[in-house]
N, C-alpha and C positions, 0 to 999 in steps of 0.2 A: 796740425789735426784739430778743428776747431773744438771748444768746449761744448759738452752736451748737457742742457739742463735737466734736472729731474726735478719738477716742481711738485708744491702741494705736500710738504711734510707733515703738516698737522692733518691729513687725513681729510680735509675737507672737497678734495676733488677726486679726480679720476684714479691717482697713483696712491696707494696706500703706503703708510710709512714705513711699513717693514719691506716692502717690495722696493721701495725707492733706497733704503740702506741696502740691501742685497745687491741692487742693479749698481750701486756705486762701489760697492767692494769687488763685484766682478769686472768692472772696467778699469778699476784700479790696477787689478790684479794682469789685465791684459794691457796696462801701461797707457791707457787712454786718458786724458784729462777728464775730470768730473768737476760740474758746477752745480752746486744744490742750492735750491733757492726755495723760499717760502710762497704761498700763494700771495696774490697782494689783498691787502684789507679792503673791505668794501668803504666808500665814502658815504657816510651816513647823513654828514651835515654840511651846509654851505659854509662859505668863508664868513667870519663874524660880520654882522650887521650891526649899524649904528641904528639909535632909535629915529634919527631925523631920516635915514633911508628907507624906514618902514611906511609903506603907503597904503590905505585903503584899496580895495580891487574895484576897477571901474563898473560899473554898473550893477552892484551888489550893495544893499543897504547894511550899513554896520559894519562892525568888525568882532562881534561876539554874540554868542548864544549860550544862553544857561538852560539847565534842565533842572526841575525840582523832583520832589517825590510825587508819585502819581496820586491825583486826588479822586478818590471814588465817588463818581457821581450817580445821582438816580437815574438809571436808563431802563430801557425795555428789558422784559424776563428774557432769558434763552430761548422759549418758545416764541415769543414774538419776532425775536432777531430771525430765527429759522425761517419761521413764515413768511418773513418781509421778503427773502431772497427767493422762494420757491414757488413753482405752481403745481398744484396737487394732480397728480396722475392716477386716474379712473381705473385704467386697464394696463399695468405695467407690464412689460417684456418679461420672458423667462429667461432672465440673465442674471448673473450675481451682482450683488451690491459690494462693491469693493472696499467699502468699511469693515462691514461685518462677514462677508464672504458667505454669507445666506443668500437664497434666490428671492428676487424682489417680489416673486408672487406669493412667498411665505412671509411669516414674522420677522421683525428685526433679531437680531443676535443679542441685541440689547434688552430685550424685553426680560423684565424681572430685576436687570442688572441696574438700571438707573431709575430715580424717580422723574416723573413728569406730569406736565398738568395740560389734559386735554389733546394729548397726541397719542393716538392709538398705534400699538406696535406694527400693525400691518399696512399703514400710510405710506406710500411712495411721492415723493416729490421730484420735479426737476428744476435745476438751477437757470435762471432767466436767460444769462449772457450766452453759456456755453452748452446747456442743454443736458449735461450729466444727471443722472438720475440714482437717488439714494433712498434708503427708508428716511423718514423724517427724524424717527428715534436715533438713527446712527447720526444723522448730522448733528442732533442735539449733545449727543455723546462726544462727539469730537469738539463742537464749541466748548462745553464744559472743562474739557481737557485743555482748552488753549487760554488765551489771554483776556476772553471776554471782554473785547473792546467794542463789540457791536458789528463786528466784520466777520464774513466767512470766507475761507479760500478752497476752491474746489481741489479735493486729494489727487483727482486725476489728472487736472490740465493746469493747477495752479492758479486760476482765474481767481482775481479777488473780488469781493462784493463788499462796498463800503470802505470805509479808512482803515487800512491796516496799521496798527499802533505794536510796538515790541515791549521789552521789558529793561530797556538800559537804565541803568542806576544813575543818579543825578551827578552831574557834572560840569564841565565848561566847554565850549568848542569857539577858537580865536581862528581868525582868518585875515591874512593881508599879502601884499605884494613885498617882494625882497628883490633888490637889483643884480641877479644872477640867472643863469640860463641853464636849464637841464640839458643833458646830453640829448641830441636830437630835436632839440628846440632852441638853436642858437640865437635865433633872430627874436626870441621872446624873454621875458622876466618871469619869474616863477611866483605862484600862489603857494604860499605855506600856511597849511592847516596845522593847528596845535590842539590836541585833544587833551585833557585833563580830568580824570576821575579819581575821587579819594576812595578810601575804604570805606566801608559801611556795613549796615545791617541788612539782609535781605528782606524784601517786602512780601506780601501774599502772593505776589505773581511770579516769584522767583523759586527754583528747586527746594531750598530749604528755609522757609520762612522763620524770621528769627535768628538767623545763624549768621555770623560774621562773613563777609566776602573780602577777598583780597584784590589789589589793584595795581598789578606789576607793570613796570616800565612806561609809567607816565611821568610827566607829560609826553605823549607821543606826536612825532611831528611827521606830517604826511605833506607831499608834493605834488602840484599842477602845473602845467604849461599855461602862462599867461594870454591864451588865445580865446577864440569865439567857443571853441568847444569845451575849453578847459574851464571857463567861466560858467558855462551851461552845468557842467558836472558840478561844480561848487554849489551852484545854487539849488542843485537837486540833492546835494548832501546836506545842506542846511535844513532842507523840509525833511529828509531822513532823520536828521537828528533831533528835530523837533518832536519827531513822531516815535522817538525812541527805538532807530532802529539799526543804529550803527554798531552798538555792542549789546551784549547780552551777558549773564552771569552763567557760567558752565565748567567744563573740563578743557584746560588748555592742550592743545595738539602738541605743542612743543616740549611742556614740562610734565603733563598729566597731571597737573595739580588742580584739583576741583574746587568748586564756590570760589571761582575767581573771575575776574572781566575778561572776555574775549571778544575778538570780531565776531559780527553775525552776517556773513555771507556776502560783504559789501567789499571788495578787495581796494587795499590803499597802497600808495608807494611811499615806502618809507626811507628807502635808500636815495640820497641826493644825486651824488656825483656819479654812480657806478650801477652795474646792474649783476654784481657777482652774487647775490642772495635770491634773484628773481623778483625782488620787491622795489627794484629801481628803473631807471631809463637807459638806453633808448628801448621803447616797447612801443611799437606803431599801433598795436591792435589795442592798446590798454583803455583808452578813453571811450571806444566802442564797448568794449566788453563791460567796463562799469556802470555805461550807460543801461545795458542789457541787464546788469544784476538789480539794478535800482528798480527797473520796470518791474521785474520778478518780485520786488517788494511792495508794488502798487504806487511807485515813485516815478512819475514821467512829465514831460513837458506840459501835460495838461494841468499839472498842480501848483504851475507857476503862476 
């Protein structure tokens, strides 16, 4: 009778440790041989690479990008930003404003809640590209509650007006080629990205200004195949890094820790030689998926 493996005694897979133990006892009682094995560990990093084997990525300028603290610049007022992207609607339809949930033919639900200059609570505007309509005062409230970077994002269709930037704290992004292949890309070398962000103090754009934030798990190593699409993703990730969109400060979905550096809706592959965690290769849809995530942040080929 062949040995029957019961895997994942550490509880990370479909077989719970207690069930595995009970199964083993019953099989032994029945005179059947038992082979208990643990789940394989993910291969997070490539084999050691010497400095002489690390090369620049072809077609990509430089090997490192740094971000510093956000410098506040004199810019247009929030009212000017809102007016820049909308067209006034003289006769709005009798439907809900999806920001305040009041009817567009009535005053904004933010009347008397926020201060404003020259924007009447009954004024309605239509966003230029997508055509969705809102009270101007509601758009002003939404803008004041965001990063105040001179851009607007339609709350209905997520169309971005202007250049969206994020709240990523200061840090460093390095990228280079290593002479190893990812699963599913055996004919290509690998682009390795290394992000490093130190702990620091939250700025005015963060959830708790003046309070310390933590930065767990840095430096973080991420991987792309060195092919045409992989290099395009790298170039767009560099743009996203410069716009402070890769990370933000919030609450970790993994640990529940607040006031810590977390990923900002642009997924990365942090597992080099396997895909046991879902953060590795092979994953034939990953490059297309991350391009879509970058586009949702306003980062597209048009920005290159």
